[in-house]
N, C-alpha and C positions, 0 to 999 in steps of 0.2 A: 240618277242623280247625281249620284256620287262620281261620276264623270266627270257630268258638267259640271259640279263644283272645283271638281281639281282643276278643272281647265282655267275656273273663272276664275281660280288662285292663282295659279300661272301667272293666266294676263296680268291684275293686277300688281305681283310680284315685279314683270318683266317694266310696265308701266312704269314704274316707283322708282326701277335701276335708270331709263331711259331718259327722268325727268330729273335722277340726280336727286330726287326726297329722303335716300339712305342717307345718301353719303351727309345730303345737308342734316340731318340728324344726328347722325355721330359723331361730325360735327360740334354744335350743338350742349351735345351731353362730355364729349372735355372741355369745352366751353367756360360748358361750369364747376364741373371736377378740378379744372384749373384752377379758379376762383376758390372756392371752397379747401386746395393748398393752400395757395396764397395767404385768408385770412386765418389758417391756424399759425403760420409764422409771426417768431417775433423777431420783431427790430431790437436791435443789441441798443437798451442803452451810451446815452452821450457818458466817456466821464466825469466825474463831478473837478471843476474846478478847487486847487487849492487856494485860501481865503490868503490876499492878500497885508502881509506883514505890515505894521501901519513907519507913518515916518519913523517916529521915536523910533521905533526899536531897529528899523537899518541907522539910522543917525546913531546911535553904539555897536552895531557891528564894524562900523569902524575902528572903536577901538582893541578889537578881540580877536586875539589869532585863533580860528577856528581847533588851527592841525596840533594847538600847544597841552602839554598835559599840565594844570599846574600842582604846588603843592598847595597844603594846608591855609596856610596865613596870606601866601599873594592871594589863593585866590578866592580867599570871604571879601577881601580887599579890592577887587576885579567884579563881583556881586556887587558891590557898594560901588563900582563906581558907572555899572551897569544899569544898573533902576532908575527907571524913571515914572514913579510911579509921583504923582504929586503929593501924599500919603505915607506915614511909614510904613515902609518894606515889608516886609518878609520873609526872612532867609528858607529856600523849600530844595529839602536834602528826593533826588532820585534817584533809588538803586534797585542796580539791577543783580538777585540776587542768583544761586546755581538752580533752586528750586521754588517751586510752591511750597505751599503749608508751613513759611515758618513769618513763627507769634513770637509775640513776647508786653513787657510792662517794660517802664524802663523814667531811668527818674534823672529831669536834664536840671543838674546844675548853677543852670543860668537862665531865669523866663522871667521876660521882662515883666512888670508889671503886674506881680504878681504877692498880692498878699497871702498870706497863708492863715486858717484855718483849724482854731487845736482845738478838739476835744477833751478833755478829763472825761473818764469813763468812772463811777464808781457799783458802779450795778443797778441802777435804774430801769422799771420794766422799760418805763417810757422810749428808749433811746434805742432801748433794741426791737421793739415792739416797729419805733420807724425802722429802724436800720432793716428789716425783714421785711417790709411797702416799699427798697430799697430808696427812702429817704434820705440820701448821706452829701451832708450839705457840711462836709470837711473834710482839709486835707490830713490831719494825722491825726489817734487817737491812742490818747496814753491812756493806761492804764495799770491798779494794781496785782499785785499775780492773785489773788482772793477774786478779780472782775474777770477771768480769763474765762473759766466753766459758762458764762451765760456768755460772752461773746463763742465759745469751741457754737452756739445753737446758727449762727450767723457768719460762718465762717465762707459756710458757703456765694456773701454775700461781699465781706470783708476782701477776703482773696483772691479773685480776679483782679480787685484797684489798688492791692496795695500798699493797702491799711492796718491788714492785721497784727495789733502786737504783736512786735520780737523782743525779747531783751538784749540785743546785739545791736540793732540802731539806739538802744533808751526810752523804745516805747514801753516797757514791763520795766514800772518803778514801785516804790512806798513812799514817793513824795511824791508828789503827777502836782504842786504846783511846781517848786525846784526844777523837777524837767520841762514843764509849757512854759515858762522864766527861761529858760532854756533854750528854746527853741526858737522863742520868740527872737532871742538876744540875738540869733544867728550863729550859734557854737556850734553845729555839729553838721550832719551832711543836706540835712535837709534848708539850707539855707539858700532864701530866694527858687526854692525848687519848682520841679513839674512834673508831676504822673502823665501820665503818655503811652497808647500803644501803638506798637508798631505789626505789622505785619504784611502779609502778602497779598497783591488782589487773587483772584479763587484763581481766574484762569490762564493768570499769567504767571510769573519769578520776578513779580517786578512793588517797591511799594514805593509811597511817600510822608513824606514829612513835616512839619514845619517844625525851625529848631532857634529859633528866637527875631527878634528887630533887629532891623538892620543897623538903628540907633545905637546895640549896644554895644560896648566893646568891643573887638573884637576878639579878644584873647576870651570872653566866655565865650563866641560862638564858635573857636574853635575849642572849646572845650565841653560843649556841646556834644557837639561833631567825635570826636575823639573816646565822648560816653558812649552814642548810638551804633558808632562800628564796631567797639571793644563787645558795650553787649550783646548785635547782633553775631559776632565772631568774623574775621575779617577773610576766616577762610567758604564762609560763607556765600563772601560779596564778589561781583562780578568785575563792575561799575558802578560808578558814582557821580553825578550832575548838580554844580548844583547850581541852584539862579533864583532869583528875587522877582515878587512880586507878577512885578511890571520888568517884562527886561529877559535879553540870552542866555542860554544855560552853558557852560564852561567843566570842562572833562575836570575830575577833580584827581590828583597826584596820589592812588594808596603807598603808596613806597616812603611817600614825604610821610606817613603817620607810625 
């Protein structure tokens, strides 16, 4: 029986070979493997198209020499000329620094349309409670030497905002009324001032700041930029570009400052 079965199997295999069944089956399997392989292939994405600039933007480029590095005063005048927004645009500074992690607080000497809010502190516990809850609705805090121990309790809220009283700028005094009148009259460094934080992006050595309105006198904007760059430190700065809210940016010549 064993010999008959072997002979039968050999006959079947011989018939398959003659009829091409084996090759057909193999060809079918290879085709399936090819289809699976092709289905796993990831087609490369087409590169995205850059958004075309507006007609107004292109028109403003005619007045700009992109290869030129502009001195400070001329740079601001050029930014004003390049702005095409219907509203009062803002002067923006885009600063490339030597490293990330650069941050601090700056007081710009000329902030457009800012009215100072002054708080005179005489030891009121309600004020301390509000500050500890983050309710800070003032730009300058003036107190007497006797009030400082209570303010020390909320120094962690005032310090980072540059609001902690200091005898050097006249915010610690025995004559609160006179000091407040002096600040309101603009006889101190806080005249038309605006505090803001400057810091690099978390993953890139670059920062972006607003330095005033384009309808301000050029001299005020020049002063704001100088204070900013001096505060950051010119040795930490690689490149500065200025731009309006809407319009092309220009390169600032750091040697002109």
